[in-house]
C-alpha positions, 0 to 999 in steps of 0.5 A: 732162597737160593737153595729152595730156588735151586731144588724146585726149579732144578736148573743150574748156578749158571742159569740162577744167577744170569737172571734178574732175581740173584745175580752175581757170579755163579760160582759164589753162589754155587759154594754157598749153596753147598754150605746151605745144604751140609748145614741143613743136613747137620741141623736137621738130619737127626730128625730123619735118623734111626735115632729119631725113632727114639721120640716117636716111640712113646707115639707107637700105641696110638699110631697102631690105633689109628692103623687099626682104626683104618683096617676096621673101614669098609674099602672098595677093590676090584678084582681081576675081572672088574667086580667091585668088591667091599672088604672089611676086617672085624675086630676078631681078626684085627684084634682089639685096642692094645692088641694090634701093634703095627706103628709104620710102614716101611719100603724102599725107592731108588734115585737115577744117578748119572753113570759113573766113571762114564766117558773118556779121561779128558785129553790132557789126563789121557795116554791114547785117545778115549781111554777110559777112566780108571775102575768105570767097570768097578764103579758101574756095577757097584750102583747098577740096578738090574730090577728096575727096567730102564734104569742103569745106575741109581742109589737107594733109600729105605724110609719108615713111614708115620700115620701122621704123613712124616718120615720118621727115618731113613737108612741110606742113600746107598747103592741101588744093588743092595736088596731092601732086606738087606738094607733093613739089616744094614740099618739095625731097624729090627734091633732097634725097634726090639730095645725100644719095645723093652726100654719103653713099652715094658717088652711089647713090641711095636712093628714095622709092616713091609711089602713081601719083599721083606719076608723073613725072620723078623722081630719088628717087621711084619708082611702079608700073610702067606700060605703054608704048602698045601694050605691056603690062607683063611678068608680073614688072613685075606681081608687083612692082606688086602686092607693092609695093602691099601693102607701101606700104599700110603708109604708111596707118598713119602717118595712122591711128595719130595719129587712134587716139591723138589724136581731135583730129586729126580734128576739123573743129569745133576747127580754126578758121584764122581763129581761131588758124591757127598753133596748128592748124598747130602741134597737127597736127604736134606729134601725129605726133610724138607717135605716133613716141614712141609707137611707139619707147615701144610696141616698134614698129608693125603694120608692124614685125611678122613680117608686115611688115617685121620692122625694129625702132625706136629705144628712145625714148632713141635716138631722141631723142638724134637731135635733136642730131645735127641 
């Protein structure tokens, strides 16, 4: 209860322990909080590890069919002039049942942290006034993100999101300097999904879909159709790009849901790598796992409804029992 309250309230141990609800020594509560976070990570983090894709592998054809049916629906989108256009893909463009092989979506997100190494040494350790901490410049460069405006230091995490509203696998958090492609290579997701296709689906590959930043040579990662030099894309390819873009937007729900449930995950002042980097990384992973559990308890997320993929998640007991299969 204390761990959940701290993640929801985004408060300090001193403020939580000083109230009427908990009381007692704030240091004792802080020690218990760390133990609980590390225990949850040890027991539940396997549900969002790359190995968790093994337990979802038998469901890849079902997930791909749900996404295929979603692409066949009519969608209304506005062009640059504000004119509403109806876009719909046909089966000839998308492929028939069993031919379409995209089962999930992938993307990266970043979480701001306090600048590592910032501030001077404490007076008892410094030899001169305002002496900076050792290697402060190297630490800040290691986590500096020059892509997102106004974000000085952050950690990055890559996820694979299923149409049933659950985050299937995560890589990170790691340095915010890494590119999304580098994160996908670091996790070895492409090789891992290719082996699953051989071992589980008799050589039929199932792919995850990402945005254009993932463009490259992959076996199991697909992006939007890109025009060849001096040759524009066809209307069918344009329709698939537009419909897949609207479907891929649901991956942002896997990042928005933890932020809504647990404001601690967006608290820059609470994430201090110099103080306790292991706790910060564990907190982020645990909050994503707890968001998955909430999705199972609440009978789905917005992407699983009639406007989404209509793919309900497993029950809480079914999801937790998957740990035994890993």
